[in-house]
ZATIKOL-698875 format. One record per residue: x, y, z of N, C-alpha, C in turn; residue number from 1; residue in one letter. Coordinates in steps of 0.001 Angstrom, whole numbers. Layout:
MIMAR      n_u      n_v      n_w     ca_u     ca_v     ca_w      c_u      c_v      c_w  resi  resn
MIMAR        X        Y        Z        X        Y        Z        X        Y        Z   NUM     A
...
REM end
This chain:
MIMAR      n_u      n_v      n_w     ca_u     ca_v     ca_w      c_u      c_v      c_w  resi  resn
MIMAR   -38169   -41278    24373   -36806   -41783    24371   -35864   -40693    23877     1     X
MIMAR   -34728   -40573    24544   -33728   -39587    24147   -33146   -39944    22784     2     X
MIMAR   -32806   -38940    22010   -32283   -39181    20661   -30775   -39402    20699     3     X
MIMAR   -30356   -40433    20011   -28946   -40800    19910   -28501   -40592    18471     4     X
MIMAR   -27290   -40082    18307   -26678   -39982    16981   -25410   -40808    16970     5     X
MIMAR   -25190   -41503    15875   -23988   -42301    15692   -23225   -41708    14513     6     X
MIMAR   -22021   -41238    14761   -21185   -40672    13700   -20015   -41635    13479     7     X
MIMAR   -19818   -42014    12213   -18837   -43068    11947   -18077   -42819    10644     8     X
MIMAR   -16901   -43448    10579   -16154   -43563     9327   -15918   -45044     9094     9     X
MIMAR   -16030   -45465     7834   -15779   -46857     7479   -14931   -46910     6222    10     X
MIMAR   -13764   -47483     6340   -12865   -47556     5200   -13180   -48702     4246    11     X
MIMAR   -13459   -49866     4784   -13687   -51051     3959   -15102   -51593     4071    12     X
MIMAR   -15965   -50918     4832   -17354   -51315     4946   -17726   -52060     6213    13     X
MIMAR   -16743   -52555     6967   -17052   -53323     8173   -17694   -52446     9247    14     X
MIMAR   -17128   -51276     9474   -17684   -50373    10482   -19064   -49889    10058    15     X
MIMAR   -19274   -49692     8764   -20585   -49264     8261   -21659   -50292     8602    16     X
MIMAR   -21365   -51567     8411   -22330   -52621     8723   -22682   -52586    10209    17     X
MIMAR   -21677   -52474    11054   -21928   -52405    12494   -22722   -51156    12855    18     X
MIMAR   -22358   -50014    12269   -23043   -48755    12565   -24504   -48805    12132    19     X
MIMAR   -24761   -49314    10942   -26140   -49401    10450   -26982   -50334    11314    20     X
MIMAR   -26407   -51440    11724   -27122   -52391    12571   -27440   -51774    13928    21     X
MIMAR   -26443   -51149    14528   -26621   -50496    15826   -27676   -49404    15739    22     X
MIMAR   -27554   -48526    14755   -28486   -47404    14605   -29918   -47886    14368    23     X
MIMAR   -30074   -48938    13573   -31415   -49458    13298   -32066   -50012    14565    24     X
MIMAR   -31280   -50644    15409   -31825   -51258    16629   -32350   -50221    17614    25     X
MIMAR   -31737   -49045    17647   -32161   -48037    18634   -32735   -46785    17977    26     X
MIMAR   -32960   -46848    16669   -33514   -45725    15910   -32673   -44454    16076    27     X
MIMAR   -31377   -44613    15953   -30448   -43489    16080   -30269   -42775    14747    28     X
MIMAR   -29897   -41505    14822   -29466   -40783    13623   -28128   -41368    13190    29     X
MIMAR   -27959   -41595    11921   -26720   -42164    11397   -26008   -41096    10573    30     X
MIMAR   -24802   -40737    10984   -24027   -39693    10317   -22713   -40302     9845    31     X
MIMAR   -22511   -40264     8529   -21307   -40859     7954   -20252   -39791     7685    32     X
MIMAR   -19042   -40055     8127   -17893   -39234     7764   -17447   -39722     6394    33     X
MIMAR   -17384   -38844     5412   -17062   -39287     4053   -15565   -39536     3874    34     X
MIMAR   -15184   -39942     2695   -13785   -40292     2406   -12844   -39091     2499    35     X
MIMAR   -13410   -37872     2502   -12604   -36661     2677   -12543   -36224     4135    36     X
MIMAR   -13179   -36970     5026   -13152   -36652     6450   -14183   -35623     6879    37     X
MIMAR   -15222   -35423     6077   -16234   -34401     6365   -17594   -35024     6631    38     X
MIMAR   -18421   -34283     7368   -19830   -34606     7490   -20607   -33458     6853    39     X
MIMAR   -21893   -33671     6596   -22700   -32621     5985   -22958   -31506     7002    40     X
MIMAR   -23147   -30297     6508   -23343   -29143     7385   -24484   -29351     8372    41     X
MIMAR   -25605   -29903     7918   -26748   -30092     8805   -26487   -31141     9881    42     X
MIMAR   -25484   -31996     9678   -25166   -33019    10671   -24634   -32420    11972    43     X
MIMAR   -23987   -31271    11888   -23492   -30615    13109   -24667   -30254    14018    44     X
MIMAR   -25748   -29755    13434   -26927   -29413    14231   -27562   -30669    14818    45     X
MIMAR   -27585   -31742    14039   -28118   -33008    14547   -27328   -33458    15769    46     X
MIMAR   -26010   -33357    15706   -25180   -33724    16858   -25449   -32804    18042    47     X
MIMAR   -25591   -31509    17786   -25894   -30559    18864   -27211   -30898    19552    48     X
MIMAR   -28191   -31353    18777   -29522   -31638    19298   -29651   -33017    19943    49     X
MIMAR   -28644   -33840    19828   -28693   -35208    20345   -28430   -35238    21847    50     X
MIMAR   -29077   -36174    22515   -28825   -36393    23937   -27587   -37257    24148    51     X
MIMAR   -27273   -38068    23146   -26115   -38964    23226   -25479   -39082    21848    52     X
MIMAR   -24162   -39233    21851   -23400   -39389    20604   -22522   -40625    20737    53     X
MIMAR   -22561   -41464    19704   -21707   -42650    19642   -20748   -42459    18475    54     X
MIMAR   -19465   -42666    18728   -18437   -42581    17696   -18038   -43985    17263    55     X
MIMAR   -17761   -44145    15968   -17330   -45444    15465   -16344   -45241    14322    56     X
MIMAR   -15280   -45997    14365   -14263   -45961    13311   -13413   -47215    13431    57     X
MIMAR   -12860   -47661    12325   -11930   -48786    12410   -10622   -48335    13060    58     X
MIMAR    -9846   -49297    13463    -8505   -49010    13971    -7504   -49416    12906    59     X
MIMAR    -6708   -48444    12464    -5629   -48687    11505    -4310   -48306    12169    60     X
MIMAR    -3388   -49218    12209    -2055   -48931    12747    -2137   -48276    14131    61     X
MIMAR    -2971   -48836    15001    -3121   -48429    16402    -3773   -47070    16602    62     X
MIMAR    -4583   -46607    15655    -5270   -45326    15815    -6463   -45267    14866    63     X
MIMAR    -7314   -44286    15103    -8418   -44045    14173    -7836   -43510    12866    64     X
MIMAR    -8493   -43746    11745    -8001   -43246    10461    -8059   -41717    10390    65     X
MIMAR    -7301   -41168     9447    -7200   -39709     9346    -8547   -39054     9108    66     X
MIMAR    -9450   -39729     8432   -10770   -39142     8171   -11524   -38898     9476    67     X
MIMAR   -11428   -39836    10413   -12066   -39624    11709   -11348   -38528    12472    68     X
MIMAR   -10040   -38498    12384    -9263   -37464    13070    -9626   -36080    12535    69     X
MIMAR    -9849   -35971    11232   -10258   -34680    10655   -11598   -34247    11240    70     X
MIMAR   -12549   -35175    11349   -13829   -34867    11992   -13592   -34422    13439    71     X
MIMAR   -12761   -35154    14157   -12482   -34812    15553   -11890   -33408    15654    72     X
MIMAR   -10952   -33093    14774   -10362   -31755    14779   -11401   -30684    14470    73     X
MIMAR   -12331   -30993    13575   -13385   -30034    13220   -14340   -29800    14392    74     X
MIMAR   -14404   -30733    15320   -15278   -30570    16478   -14593   -29839    17631    75     X
MIMAR   -13382   -29356    17436   -12623   -28758    18537   -13300   -27530    19137    76     X
MIMAR   -14006   -26746    18329   -14709   -25585    18894   -15838   -26049    19811    77     X
MIMAR   -16515   -27126    19429   -17561   -27692    20297   -16950   -28121    21632    78     X
MIMAR   -15776   -28747    21556   -15096   -29192    22772   -14679   -27990    23613    79     X
MIMAR   -14063   -26991    22982   -13548   -25826    23702   -14666   -25042    24383    80     X
MIMAR   -15805   -24903    23716   -16925   -24145    24289   -17830   -25024    25156    81     X
MIMAR   -17498   -26299    25264   -18246   -27268    26062   -19686   -27423    25573    82     X
MIMAR   -19861   -27290    24269   -21193   -27377    23669   -21823   -28754    23861    83     X
MIMAR   -21015   -29783    23981   -21530   -31145    24138   -21315   -31670    25558    84     X
MIMAR   -21114   -30791    26506   -20717   -31160    27864   -21656   -32157    28540    85     X
MIMAR   -22943   -32001    28446   -23870   -32846    29199   -24423   -34028    28406    86     X
MIMAR   -23781   -34353    27317   -24230   -35486    26505   -23621   -36799    27016    87     X
MIMAR   -24278   -37871    26692   -23745   -39206    26965   -22971   -39630    25713    88     X
MIMAR   -21802   -40211    25911   -20973   -40625    24791   -20660   -42110    24876    89     X
MIMAR   -20434   -42695    23709   -20003   -44077    23616   -19218   -44245    22332    90     X
MIMAR   -18674   -45411    22127   -17931   -45642    20898   -17590   -47107    20709    91     X
MIMAR   -17299   -47446    19460   -16805   -48780    19166   -15862   -48721    17975    92     X
MIMAR   -15016   -49721    17914   -14039   -49824    16841   -13853   -51293    16482    93     X
MIMAR   -13168   -51531    15386   -12848   -52899    14982   -11551   -52879    14186    94     X
MIMAR   -10888   -54011    14174    -9680   -54150    13356    -9352   -55623    13202    95     X
MIMAR    -8434   -55908    12317    -8020   -57292    12097    -6936   -57723    13072    96     X
MIMAR    -6376   -56792    13824    -5327   -57130    14791    -5919   -57879    15977    97     X
MIMAR    -5099   -58692    16597    -5579   -59527    17684    -5922   -58744    18942    98     X
MIMAR    -5070   -57799    19340    -5356   -57041    20562    -4461   -55816    20666    99     X
MIMAR    -4749   -55017    21662    -3881   -53904    22003    -4157   -52600    21292   100     X
MIMAR    -4266   -52629    19996    -4341   -51378    19256    -5685   -50677    19364   101     X
MIMAR    -6732   -51411    19592    -8073   -50811    19612    -8290   -49890    20799   102     X
MIMAR    -7600   -50124    21884    -7743   -49273    23062    -7344   -47829    22753   103     X
MIMAR    -6318   -47637    21954    -5875   -46283    21605    -6966   -45548    20836   104     X
MIMAR    -7636   -46227    19930    -8735   -45610    19181    -9856   -45205    20127   105     X
MIMAR   -10200   -46068    21062   -11256   -45735    22019   -10859   -44565    22909   106     X
MIMAR    -9584   -44451    23238    -9115   -43303    24000    -9265   -42020    23165   107     X
MIMAR    -9041   -42093    21864    -9276   -40932    21006   -10740   -40510    21067   108     X
MIMAR   -11656   -41467    21075   -13074   -41152    21193   -13345   -40468    22523   109     X
MIMAR   -12725   -40964    23590   -12935   -40395    24921   -12489   -38938    24970   110     X
MIMAR   -11427   -38616    24274   -10937   -37243    24253   -11983   -36296    23672   111     X
MIMAR   -12713   -36739    22667   -13777   -35916    22091   -14884   -35651    23103   112     X
MIMAR   -15139   -36626    23961   -16264   -36538    24876   -15938   -35818    26178   113     X
MIMAR   -14668   -35574    26451   -14331   -34972    27745   -14267   -33471    27695   114     X
REM end
């Protein structure tokens, strides 16, 4: 089975519960973005070695939180050099809002994968 990594940020714990449940079901690597918006150095290699990457973050005020954005910005060299070009990508988000705002967060995830 191809290896999947799930990289996530969770502000209040809801996304963490979803990420842990998802990762456990498919035996994925679980990579947490910390409160400073960073992942551990070895996590970059784990992402490079993965066949698929899933992004997860809550939606705050119609966008991913700044911690996820910092991670996304840190991955810009990977995007520019197309280091993750042939990977499969996915993502999920959650929020207390009824509708509309979550689509923007998912579009942010798509930008990382393109």
